[in-house]
C-alpha positions as CSV (number, residue, x, y, z in Angstrom):
1,X,-3.5,6.5,-34.2
2,X,-1.6,7.7,-31.2
3,X,-3.2,7.3,-27.8
4,X,-4.6,10.5,-26.3
5,X,-3.6,11.1,-22.7
6,X,-5.5,13.3,-20.2
7,X,-4.0,13.8,-16.7
8,X,-6.4,12.8,-14.0
9,X,-7.4,14.8,-10.9
10,X,-5.9,14.0,-7.5
11,X,-7.9,12.5,-4.7
12,X,-9.6,15.0,-2.3
13,X,-7.8,13.5,0.7
14,X,-6.6,14.7,4.0
15,X,-3.1,13.9,2.8
16,X,-3.3,16.1,-0.3
17,X,-4.6,19.0,1.7
18,X,-1.8,18.8,4.3
19,X,1.1,17.7,2.1
20,X,4.3,19.6,1.8
21,X,4.7,21.1,-1.7
22,X,6.3,19.0,-4.3
23,X,8.3,20.6,-7.2
24,X,6.8,20.3,-10.6
25,X,8.8,17.8,-12.7
26,X,9.2,18.3,-16.4
27,X,7.2,16.4,-19.1
28,X,9.4,14.2,-21.1
29,X,10.1,15.7,-24.5
30,X,12.5,14.2,-27.0
31,X,14.5,11.0,-26.4
32,X,16.7,10.3,-23.4
33,X,19.0,7.4,-22.5
34,X,19.1,5.4,-19.3
35,X,20.2,2.0,-17.9
36,X,16.7,1.4,-16.5
37,X,13.4,3.1,-17.2
38,X,10.8,2.8,-14.4
39,X,7.1,3.2,-15.2
40,X,5.3,4.6,-12.1
41,X,6.5,7.1,-9.5
42,X,4.9,5.5,-6.4
43,X,6.8,4.0,-3.5
44,X,7.9,1.0,-5.7
45,X,9.2,3.1,-8.5
46,X,10.9,5.8,-6.5
47,X,12.6,3.2,-4.1
48,X,13.8,1.3,-7.1
49,X,15.2,4.4,-8.7
50,X,17.0,5.3,-5.5
51,X,18.6,1.8,-5.1
52,X,19.5,1.6,-8.7
53,X,21.2,5.0,-8.6
54,X,23.1,3.9,-5.5
55,X,24.4,0.9,-7.6
56,X,26.0,3.4,-10.0
57,X,23.4,2.9,-12.8
58,X,21.2,5.6,-14.4
59,X,17.4,5.3,-13.8
60,X,14.7,7.4,-15.4
61,X,11.2,7.5,-13.9
62,X,8.0,8.1,-15.9
63,X,4.8,9.0,-14.2
64,X,1.5,9.3,-16.0
65,X,0.2,11.9,-13.6
66,X,2.1,13.4,-10.7
67,X,4.2,11.4,-8.2
68,X,1.8,10.2,-5.5
69,X,-1.3,10.4,-7.6
70,X,-2.0,6.7,-7.3
71,X,-2.2,4.3,-4.3
72,X,1.0,5.8,-2.8
73,X,-0.9,9.1,-2.1
74,X,-4.3,7.6,-1.4
75,X,-3.7,4.9,1.3
76,X,-4.2,5.1,5.0
77,X,-0.5,5.5,6.0
78,X,-0.4,2.3,8.0
79,X,2.9,0.4,8.2
80,X,2.7,-3.3,9.1
81,X,5.1,-6.3,9.0
82,X,2.6,-8.7,7.6
83,X,1.0,-10.3,4.5
84,X,-2.7,-11.1,4.0
85,X,-1.6,-14.8,4.4
86,X,-0.7,-15.4,8.0
87,X,2.7,-16.7,8.9
88,X,1.0,-19.7,10.6
89,X,-0.8,-20.4,7.4
90,X,2.4,-20.1,5.4
91,X,4.1,-22.5,7.8
92,X,1.3,-25.1,7.3
93,X,1.3,-24.8,3.5
94,X,5.0,-24.3,2.8
95,X,7.1,-25.3,5.8
96,X,8.9,-23.6,8.6
97,X,11.8,-22.3,6.5
98,X,9.5,-20.5,4.2
99,X,7.5,-19.0,7.1
100,X,10.7,-17.7,8.6
101,X,11.9,-16.2,5.3
102,X,8.6,-14.4,4.8
103,X,8.7,-13.2,8.4
104,X,12.2,-11.7,7.7
105,X,10.9,-10.0,4.5
106,X,7.9,-8.5,6.4
107,X,10.1,-7.0,9.1
108,X,12.7,-5.8,6.6
109,X,9.9,-3.9,4.9
110,X,9.1,-1.9,8.0
111,X,12.8,-1.2,8.7
112,X,13.4,0.2,5.2
113,X,10.7,2.8,5.6
114,X,12.5,4.1,8.7
115,X,15.8,3.9,6.8
116,X,14.5,6.0,3.9
117,X,12.8,8.5,6.1
118,X,16.1,9.0,8.0
119,X,18.4,9.0,4.9
120,X,16.3,11.7,3.1
121,X,15.4,13.6,6.3
122,X,11.7,13.3,5.6
123,X,10.5,14.8,8.9
124,X,7.2,15.8,7.3
125,X,6.4,12.1,7.0
126,X,5.8,12.0,10.7
127,X,6.7,8.4,11.0
128,X,5.7,6.6,14.2
129,X,6.6,3.0,15.3
130,X,4.2,2.9,18.2
131,X,2.5,-0.4,17.2
132,X,-0.9,-1.6,15.9
133,X,-3.7,-3.1,17.9
134,X,-5.9,-5.8,16.4
135,X,-9.2,-5.3,18.2
136,X,-11.5,-8.3,18.4
137,X,-15.3,-7.7,18.0
138,X,-16.3,-11.0,19.6
139,X,-14.8,-13.8,21.7
140,X,-14.3,-16.2,18.7
141,X,-12.1,-13.8,16.8
142,X,-10.3,-12.8,20.0
143,X,-9.4,-16.5,20.6
144,X,-8.2,-16.8,17.0
145,X,-6.1,-13.6,17.4
146,X,-4.6,-14.9,20.7
147,X,-3.8,-18.3,19.2
148,X,-2.0,-16.6,16.4
149,X,-0.1,-14.3,18.7
150,X,1.0,-17.2,20.9
151,X,2.1,-19.1,17.9
152,X,4.1,-16.1,16.6
153,X,5.8,-15.8,20.0
154,X,6.6,-19.5,20.2
155,X,7.6,-20.2,16.6
156,X,8.7,-16.9,15.1
157,X,10.2,-15.3,18.1
158,X,7.9,-12.3,18.3
159,X,8.4,-11.9,22.0
160,X,7.0,-8.3,22.1
161,X,3.5,-9.3,20.8
162,X,1.2,-8.6,23.7
163,X,-2.4,-9.8,24.4
164,X,-4.8,-7.1,25.7
165,X,-8.0,-7.7,27.7
166,X,-11.2,-5.7,27.1
167,X,-10.3,-3.0,29.6
168,X,-6.9,-2.5,28.0
169,X,-8.4,-2.2,24.5
170,X,-10.9,0.3,25.8
171,X,-8.1,2.3,27.2
172,X,-6.3,2.0,23.9
173,X,-9.2,3.0,21.6
174,X,-11.7,4.8,23.8
175,X,-14.4,2.4,22.6
176,X,-16.4,-0.3,24.4
177,X,-17.0,-2.2,21.1
178,X,-14.2,-4.7,21.6
179,X,-13.7,-7.7,23.9
180,X,-9.9,-7.7,23.7
181,X,-7.1,-7.7,21.3
182,X,-3.5,-8.1,20.4
183,X,-0.7,-5.4,20.2
184,X,2.0,-5.8,17.5
185,X,4.6,-3.2,18.6
186,X,6.6,-3.1,15.3
187,X,3.9,-1.5,13.2
188,X,3.3,2.2,12.8
189,X,1.8,5.1,10.9
190,X,3.0,7.8,8.4
191,X,1.8,10.7,6.4
192,X,1.9,8.7,3.1
193,X,1.9,11.6,0.7
194,X,4.6,13.5,2.5
195,X,6.7,10.3,2.6
196,X,6.2,10.0,-1.2
197,X,7.0,13.6,-1.7
198,X,10.2,13.3,0.4
199,X,11.4,10.3,-1.7
200,X,10.7,12.2,-4.9
201,X,12.5,15.3,-3.7
202,X,15.4,13.3,-2.3
203,X,16.2,11.3,-5.3
204,X,15.7,14.2,-7.7
205,X,18.2,16.2,-5.6
206,X,20.6,13.3,-6.2
207,X,20.3,13.6,-9.9
208,X,17.6,11.0,-10.7
209,X,15.3,12.2,-13.6
210,X,11.6,12.1,-12.9
211,X,9.1,13.0,-15.6
212,X,5.5,13.7,-14.7
213,X,2.4,13.7,-17.0
214,X,4.5,11.4,-19.2
215,X,2.6,8.1,-19.5
216,X,4.2,5.1,-21.0
217,X,2.1,4.5,-24.1
218,X,4.1,1.8,-25.8
219,X,7.1,-0.5,-25.1
220,X,9.0,-1.9,-28.0
221,X,12.4,-3.5,-28.7
222,X,15.0,-2.1,-31.0
223,X,18.7,-3.1,-31.4
224,X,18.8,-4.9,-28.0
225,X,17.3,-2.0,-26.1
226,X,13.8,-1.3,-24.8
227,X,12.2,1.9,-26.0
228,X,9.4,3.3,-23.9
229,X,7.3,5.9,-25.8
230,X,5.4,8.7,-24.2
231,X,3.2,11.3,-25.9
232,X,6.1,13.7,-26.5
233,X,9.2,11.6,-26.1
234,X,10.9,8.2,-25.5
235,X,13.4,6.5,-23.2
236,X,15.9,4.1,-24.5
237,X,17.1,1.7,-21.8
238,X,18.5,-1.8,-21.3
239,X,15.8,-2.7,-18.8
240,X,12.3,-1.7,-17.9
241,X,10.5,-1.9,-14.5
242,X,6.7,-1.9,-14.4
243,X,5.7,-0.4,-11.0
244,X,2.1,0.6,-11.7
245,X,0.2,-1.9,-9.4
246,X,-3.6,-1.4,-9.6
247,X,-3.3,1.5,-12.0
248,X,-1.7,-0.7,-14.7
249,X,-4.6,-0.3,-17.0
250,X,-4.0,3.4,-17.5
251,X,-2.3,2.7,-20.8
252,X,-1.8,-0.1,-23.3
253,X,1.9,-0.4,-22.4
254,X,1.2,-2.0,-18.9
255,X,-2.4,-3.1,-19.3
256,X,-1.4,-6.8,-19.6
257,X,-0.3,-6.7,-16.0
258,X,-3.8,-5.7,-14.9
259,X,-5.0,-9.2,-15.7
260,X,-3.0,-10.5,-12.7
261,X,-4.8,-8.2,-10.2
262,X,-8.3,-7.7,-8.9
263,X,-8.5,-4.0,-8.2
264,X,-10.5,-3.5,-5.0
265,X,-11.5,0.1,-4.1
266,X,-10.6,1.1,-0.6
267,X,-12.4,4.1,0.9
268,X,-11.3,6.4,3.6
269,X,-13.0,9.2,5.6
270,X,-11.6,11.8,8.0
271,X,-13.6,13.8,10.5
272,X,-13.3,17.5,11.3
273,X,-10.9,18.3,14.0
274,X,-12.3,17.1,17.3
275,X,-12.6,19.1,20.5
276,X,-9.5,18.7,22.5
277,X,-11.1,16.7,25.3
278,X,-12.8,14.3,22.9
279,X,-9.6,13.9,20.8
280,X,-7.7,13.1,23.9
281,X,-10.0,10.3,24.9
282,X,-9.8,8.4,21.5
283,X,-6.8,6.4,20.6
284,X,-4.5,8.3,23.0
285,X,-1.5,6.0,22.4
286,X,-1.2,7.2,18.8
287,X,-1.2,3.7,17.4
288,X,-3.0,2.3,14.4
289,X,-6.0,0.0,14.9
290,X,-7.8,-2.8,13.0
291,X,-10.8,-4.8,13.8
292,X,-11.3,-8.5,13.2
293,X,-14.4,-8.5,11.0
294,X,-14.2,-10.0,7.6
295,X,-14.8,-6.6,6.0
296,X,-12.0,-5.3,8.1
297,X,-12.0,-1.6,9.1
298,X,-9.0,0.3,10.3
299,X,-8.7,3.6,12.1
300,X,-6.1,6.0,13.5
301,X,-6.0,9.5,14.9
302,X,-4.1,12.2,13.0
303,X,-4.1,15.9,14.0
304,X,-7.2,15.5,16.3
305,X,-9.1,13.8,13.4
306,X,-10.3,10.3,13.3
307,X,-9.3,8.6,10.0
308,X,-11.4,5.5,9.3
309,X,-11.1,3.3,6.3
310,X,-11.9,-0.1,4.8
311,X,-12.9,-2.2,1.8
312,X,-16.3,-2.3,0.3
313,X,-16.3,0.4,-2.4
314,X,-16.9,-0.8,-5.9
315,X,-16.6,0.6,-9.4
316,X,-14.2,3.1,-10.9
317,X,-15.2,6.2,-9.0
318,X,-15.7,7.3,-5.4
319,X,-18.9,5.8,-3.9
320,X,-21.1,7.8,-1.5
321,X,-22.6,4.5,-0.4
322,X,-19.2,3.3,0.6
323,X,-18.5,6.5,2.5
324,X,-21.9,6.2,4.2
325,X,-21.1,2.7,5.3
326,X,-17.8,3.7,6.7
327,X,-19.4,6.5,8.7
328,X,-22.0,4.1,10.1
329,X,-19.2,1.7,11.1
330,X,-17.2,4.5,12.6
331,X,-20.1,5.7,14.7
332,X,-20.8,2.1,15.7
333,X,-17.4,2.0,17.3
334,X,-17.3,5.6,18.4
335,X,-20.8,6.8,19.2
336,X,-19.4,10.1,20.3
337,X,-18.7,10.9,16.7
338,X,-22.4,10.8,15.6
339,X,-22.7,14.5,15.2
340,X,-19.1,15.1,14.0
341,X,-19.0,16.2,10.3
342,X,-16.7,14.6,7.8
343,X,-14.0,16.8,6.4
344,X,-12.5,14.5,3.8
345,X,-13.7,11.4,1.8
346,X,-11.5,9.7,-0.8
347,X,-10.6,6.3,-2.2
348,X,-8.0,4.4,-4.1
349,X,-7.4,1.0,-5.6
350,X,-5.8,-1.9,-3.8
351,X,-4.1,-4.6,-6.0
352,X,-5.3,-8.0,-4.9
353,X,-3.8,-11.3,-6.2
354,X,-5.1,-14.8,-6.3
355,X,-2.7,-16.0,-3.6
356,X,-3.0,-12.8,-1.5
357,X,0.7,-12.1,-1.9
358,X,2.8,-9.4,-3.7
359,X,5.0,-10.6,-6.5
360,X,8.3,-9.4,-7.9
361,X,10.7,-10.6,-10.6
362,X,11.2,-10.8,-14.3
363,X,8.7,-11.0,-17.1
364,X,11.5,-11.5,-19.5
365,X,15.2,-10.7,-20.0
366,X,14.5,-7.0,-20.3
367,X,11.4,-6.4,-18.1
368,X,10.8,-6.5,-14.4
369,X,7.8,-5.8,-12.2
370,X,6.6,-5.6,-8.6
371,X,2.9,-5.3,-7.6
372,X,0.0,-6.9,-5.9
373,X,0.4,-5.6,-2.3
374,X,-3.0,-6.6,-1.2
375,X,-3.6,-3.6,1.0
376,X,-0.3,-3.6,2.9
377,X,1.9,-1.8,0.5
378,X,3.4,1.2,2.2
379,X,6.3,-0.8,3.7
380,X,6.4,-3.7,1.3
381,X,6.5,-1.6,-1.9
382,X,9.4,0.4,-0.4
383,X,11.3,-2.8,0.2
384,X,10.5,-4.1,-3.3
385,X,12.4,-1.2,-4.8
386,X,15.5,-2.5,-3.1
387,X,14.9,-6.0,-4.5
388,X,14.2,-4.7,-8.0
389,X,17.6,-3.0,-7.9
390,X,19.2,-6.3,-7.0
391,X,17.4,-8.0,-10.0
392,X,18.6,-5.2,-12.3
393,X,22.2,-5.9,-11.1
394,X,21.8,-9.5,-12.2
395,X,21.4,-10.9,-8.6
396,X,18.8,-13.4,-7.5
397,X,17.4,-12.2,-4.1
398,X,15.5,-14.8,-2.2
399,X,12.0,-13.5,-2.2
400,X,10.2,-16.7,-1.1
401,X,6.5,-16.7,-2.0
402,X,6.8,-13.4,-3.7
403,X,8.6,-14.9,-6.7
404,X,7.2,-13.8,-10.1
405,X,6.6,-17.3,-11.2
406,X,3.8,-17.6,-8.6
407,X,1.8,-14.7,-10.0
408,X,-1.3,-16.1,-11.8
409,X,-3.6,-14.5,-14.3
410,X,-7.1,-13.9,-12.9
411,X,-9.4,-16.5,-14.5
412,X,-12.6,-15.2,-16.2
413,X,-11.1,-11.7,-15.8
414,X,-14.2,-9.8,-17.1
415,X,-16.2,-11.3,-14.2
416,X,-13.9,-10.0,-11.5
417,X,-16.1,-7.1,-10.4
418,X,-19.3,-9.0,-9.9
419,X,-17.4,-11.8,-8.2
420,X,-15.8,-9.3,-5.8
421,X,-19.2,-7.8,-5.1
422,X,-20.7,-11.2,-4.4
423,X,-17.9,-12.2,-2.0
424,X,-18.0,-8.8,-0.2
425,X,-21.7,-9.0,0.1
426,X,-21.4,-12.4,1.8
427,X,-18.7,-11.2,4.1
428,X,-20.9,-8.2,5.0
429,X,-23.8,-10.5,5.8
430,X,-21.6,-12.7,8.1
431,X,-20.3,-9.6,9.9
432,X,-23.9,-8.3,10.3
433,X,-25.1,-11.5,12.0
434,X,-22.0,-11.7,14.2
435,X,-20.2,-14.6,12.5
């Protein structure tokens, strides 16, 4: 019996409410030919399509909903040159050469976002590269942040990393909740859905076929080709790219990839527009900000609204408890917002891996993938599209710890949600007692 597909509603996000319109792409009907069929029209899939087309090959992109429906349209729009594993930790576990290569990859990822925004003229993405401040909530975490920053200066050559005292962080954030921090200048912010829309419009204008509401229901082999079947059509191609990340379980065709990820729901809130004097006193530098607690929160100012996000939501749907916890944390940092209504609340799935690293490469001679961005995917997924195109061309790009062979299946997969809840609860307890 054929799988029945019902398109899902978009997130009720600030981004969706302020996005530039995106054309309606056709639903795939009948059979088409391509060199590469890409499953997923997020940053990974669209960047891959762009770079594959630049190589002179023909890609076709299949999207189960609309481009940007998944994580690429639901994230916080924070661009950082980092992984969840620290470069110092990578150095200790894998050596200096590996740490330097991973450092190169991280910074390449932020550069490619700027390149793509420039190439396609995506002014609506409102890309900034003003930096990110890691704000320390106590002296122990401040010391750890300073030690890391000094190591990065000394060993990785990050000369522009700057240590901030309590007064400087107060000037940066408008909050007295922090004892100091570290400024990483290369980071930035973006309107994530406008960035995605700009990529989709840009590559479509160059002749790349994108099909919306065309989920990949089945992948099979026939006469040396891969056939990806959708409800009303199919694509025949020499190679397949799976670019579905935490939404890999939408259909059976990609569900096996979900067993390599722990989907962690990330929730975000955005306030009403603030009065001009209040908006001017909070985060006046226009940077993005994170805190050092285990259940890390991040925040930024966009259009005189405070956007505040973090982990801690569970289950398959939006969680009012998670939104309430975010609001409480936001008011703890910014007491001035106690009476400010929320205008938007939304969430999306982050793909976590066992080693806290994204992974890219081949599943077999015909199938490639990239996923597992661990909450830092806006820049990294954009870069992985470039690397996927290199793999398609038969090259072997040096991806360091991101190599596909390092991606492990989650043990005791059915227990992943209670395990995540248990760990998150422990982290919340430690944060609550100031540890």
